[in-house]
C-alpha positions, -999 to +999 in steps of 0.1 A: -002+005+000+016+037-007+015+056+022-009+087+011+015+109+036+043+110+016+029+117-019+021+153-031+001+163-060+016+178-091+004+190-132+026+194-156+015+229-178+033+237-214+066+219-202+065+227-165+062+212-137+041+229-108+025+213-074-005+238-060+007+246-026+044+240-011+035+213+016+059+230+038+052+263+036+022+264+021+029+290-012+002+289-039+011+272-074+052+265-070+071+251-101+094+226-095+123+218-109+113+186-126+106+181-165+081+161-179+112+141-196+124+136-154+089+126-138+088+096-169+125+089-157+110+087-124+081+067-129+112+039-145+130+039-115+150+070-109+148+086-079+154+131-079+159+153-054+135+184-056+140+221-039+111+236-034+120+275-046+094+293-022+115+280+012+141+255+002+131+226+015+142+194-002+124+160-006+134+131-030+112+119-055+111+084-054+082+074-075+058+089-094+021+083-112-001+110-134-012+128-102+010+125-077+051+123-063+063+095-039+087+113-016+105+101+014+098+127+033+062+129+053+043+157+035+009+156+055-001+150+084-020+122+097 
């Protein structure tokens, strides 16, 4: 079972990857330093370090599907 508290939604818009809000500071519509090609690499087994530009917190993305990023860090209370 996938741990829901370690997932965060994302969107791809015009070849940029966004999250609706930062799980750490709450800023809205945050542009991540990921590309759609890197999302495909993550889905195939690669891991990526992602630093949120708004507050400089970082997570390692270990898996992804079409809607959510799975990280090594607890992002939700639960």
